[in-house]
C-alpha positions in Angstrom: 98.8 80.3 87.5 98.1 81.0 91.1 99.5 84.2 92.6 102.5 83.4 94.7 103.3 85.2 97.9 106.8 86.5 98.2 108.6 87.8 101.3 111.6 89.6 102.7 113.9 86.6 102.3 113.0 85.7 98.7 112.0 89.0 97.1 115.3 89.6 95.2 115.4 86.0 93.9 111.7 86.1 92.8 112.1 89.3 90.9 115.4 88.6 89.3 114.4 87.0 85.9 111.7 87.8 83.4 108.8 90.2 83.7 107.4 90.2 87.3 104.5 92.2 88.7 104.6 92.6 92.4 101.4 93.5 94.2 102.2 95.3 97.5 99.1 94.8 99.7 97.7 94.2 103.2 94.8 92.2 104.6 93.0 95.3 105.9 93.2 97.2 102.6 89.8 97.4 100.8 91.3 98.6 97.5 93.8 95.7 97.7 91.0 93.3 97.9 89.4 94.8 94.8 92.6 94.4 92.8 93.2 90.8 93.9 90.7 89.1 91.6 91.8 91.2 88.7 95.4 90.1 89.2 94.3 86.5 89.6 92.6 86.7 86.2 95.6 88.4 84.6 97.9 85.7 86.0 95.9 83.1 84.0 95.8 85.3 80.8 99.4 86.6 80.8 101.4 83.4 81.1 104.7 85.1 80.2 104.4 87.4 83.3 104.9 86.3 86.9 102.5 88.0 89.3 103.6 88.0 93.0 102.0 89.3 96.1 104.0 91.1 98.9 102.1 91.5 102.2 103.6 94.8 103.4 102.5 94.2 107.0 104.4 90.9 107.2 107.4 92.1 105.1 108.1 95.5 106.5 111.9 95.5 105.7 111.2 95.0 101.9 108.3 97.5 101.9 110.4 100.1 103.6 113.4 99.5 101.3 111.1 99.9 98.3 109.6 103.1 99.7 106.0 101.8 99.8 103.8 104.5 101.3 100.4 103.7 99.8 98.8 100.4 98.9 97.9 98.8 96.7 101.2 99.6 94.9 102.1 97.6 91.8 105.8 97.3 91.0 107.0 96.0 87.6 110.4 94.3 87.4 112.2 93.2 84.3 115.2 90.9 84.9 115.6 92.2 88.5 115.3 95.9 87.7 112.2 97.9 88.7 111.0 99.5 85.5 107.6 101.0 86.6 105.3 101.6 89.5 101.5 102.2 89.8 99.6 103.2 92.9 96.0 102.6 93.6 93.2 100.2 92.6 93.5 100.3 88.8 90.9 98.6 86.5 91.9 95.5 84.6 92.5 97.1 81.2 94.8 99.7 82.8 96.8 97.1 84.7 97.1 94.9 81.5 98.4 98.0 79.5 100.8 98.8 82.4 102.3 95.3 82.1 102.2 94.9 78.3 104.3 98.0 77.5 107.3 96.1 78.9 106.8 92.8 77.1 
């Protein structure tokens, strides 16, 4: 499953059902670029989890509303409610564990 970009206008809809991991990132962010291939791998492995990308530079209203101060920030939503948050470039096993505790 390819990682889908989400934005200010569809954020609420895209996170409203199921388990959704949102990667808050920016083009210029080195650690964000390190996490991207890991999330791509996980999107293929964890078919019951939707993984979305929110570019904070292009979607500042949502980033501000969410209180994003550092990137990468991973937000985990379950049926539209934020259930967890992780900041920084985490290794794959840690991201997988972060997601799986809410399955």
